[in-house]
N, C-alpha and C positions, 0 to 999 in steps of 0.2 A: 272736857278732857283733863282739866287740872286735878280733879279728884283721883282719877286713875293714875296719873303720873306721880302724884304725891304718895299714893298707896304703894306703887312700885318702888319708889325710892326708899320708903320705910322698910318694905320687905327685903330689898336688896341689902340695906344697911344692917338689918338684924342678922341676915345670913352671914355677912362678912364678919360680924362681931363674934358670932357663936360657933362658927366652924373652926376646927383646929387650924392653927397657923401653918402647920406642915403636915401634909397627908402622909408622907413617907419619910422616915428618918434618913433613908439613903440619899435623899435629895438635899439634906441640910447643907447650906453654904454653896450649893452649886445649882444654877438655873439653866434650863434648856438652851437659852440663847448663848451661853458661854461655850457650848459645843458647836453650835451653828447659828448664824444670825437669821436664817430663813425659818419662818413659821407659817404653817397653813392650817386653817381651821374651817369647819363647817358648822353653821348655826341652824338650829331649828327652833321655831318659836311662833310668836304671834305679832301682828301689826294691828294697832288700834287707831281708828279715826272716828270722830263723832258721826260723820255721815255714813260710813260703811261698816262700823262696828269692828269686830275682830276678823282677821284673815290669817290663815296659816302662812308662815313665812319660812323660806329657806334661803341661806346665804353662804357665800364663800368669802373668807378674809385671808389676805396674804400680808405678812409684816416682815420687813427687813429691819433688824435691830441694829441701830447705830452704836449705842452705848447703854450704860445702866439706866438712863432716864428716857431716851428717845428711840422710837421706832417709827418708820414710815411705811405706808402700804396702801392697798386698794381693797375695797369692799364691793361685792356685787350681791344684791338681794332681790328676791322675787316674792311679792305678796300675792297669794292666790285669791280665789273666790271672787266676790264682787269688787274687791279693790283692784285686782289685776294690774299691778304696778311693778316696774323694774326700777331699781335704784342702784346707781353707780357712784362711788365716793373715793376721793383721795384723802387719806387720813394720816394724822399724826397720833401715835400711841404714846401717851405721857405716863411713864411708869412711876407713879407717886411713891409706891413701895415696890418690892419685888413681885408682889401679887396683885396689888390694887392699881388699876389702870384707868385713866381718862382717855377717851378717844374723841378727837375733834377733826372736822374737815368739811370741805365743800364737795358738792356733787351735783348730779342731775337725776331726775326721775322721769320716767316715761309712763304716763297714765292717761288712758282714754284719748289717745292721739295728741296729747299735750306733752311738751318738753318743759319741765319745771325745775328751776334752780332749788337746791336743797342744802341746808347746813345741818350738820350732825354734832350733837354733844352726847356722849355716852359714858357709861361706867361699867367696868367689868372686874371680876375678881378671879384670878387664874390659879387653879390648883394643879400641881404637877403630880401625876400618878404614873410611875415607871417612866416610859418614854412618851407619854401623852399628857396633854393639858385638858382640863375641863373648866369652863368658865361660864357662870351665870352672867348675863348681860342685860343692861337696860339702856336704851337710847331714846333721845328726843330728836326728831327730825323737823326742822323749821322750814316751812315752805312760804315764800313771799307771795301774797295774794291767793293762796290756796290753804286748805286745812292742814294743820300740823299732824304729825303721827308719833306714836310711841311704839317702839319695837322692844319686845322682851323675849329672851330665850336662853338657851344653853348651847354653848359651842364646844366641840371636841376637836382637838388639834394635835399637831406633831411638828417637830423640827426636822429639817432635812439639810 
């Protein structure tokens, strides 16, 4: 799995470097969280494991923004097909820059009748377009005594 993870990190980094820093000039100097600390997004993507290959993944992410650097929240994801796994996480969103975010946190995964502890380390880059956010994301989920997973996708969200 390390080749796929490394490839994903490289693709994500290149996207973050070459996409314009501000999608809309109307948003310059103002970020969605300054209007409301609540942010909800939906993720569609894929989860990859060595044993099960790729599985379509859908997730919901809620963040409560505390300040310029820190947000806290919850993530719920489901990986379909042969993987058939539900993942629930409590996360901290570390806003390294206004758009570049690291997501870390513990959680639990339900897979094949097993309840598995999971730790997540993820990266995302958030673009603001009008009242919405679009963010490519790449996450590494560590499972003790089980196979690890890589989750990659695109999330669309809004503040409320």
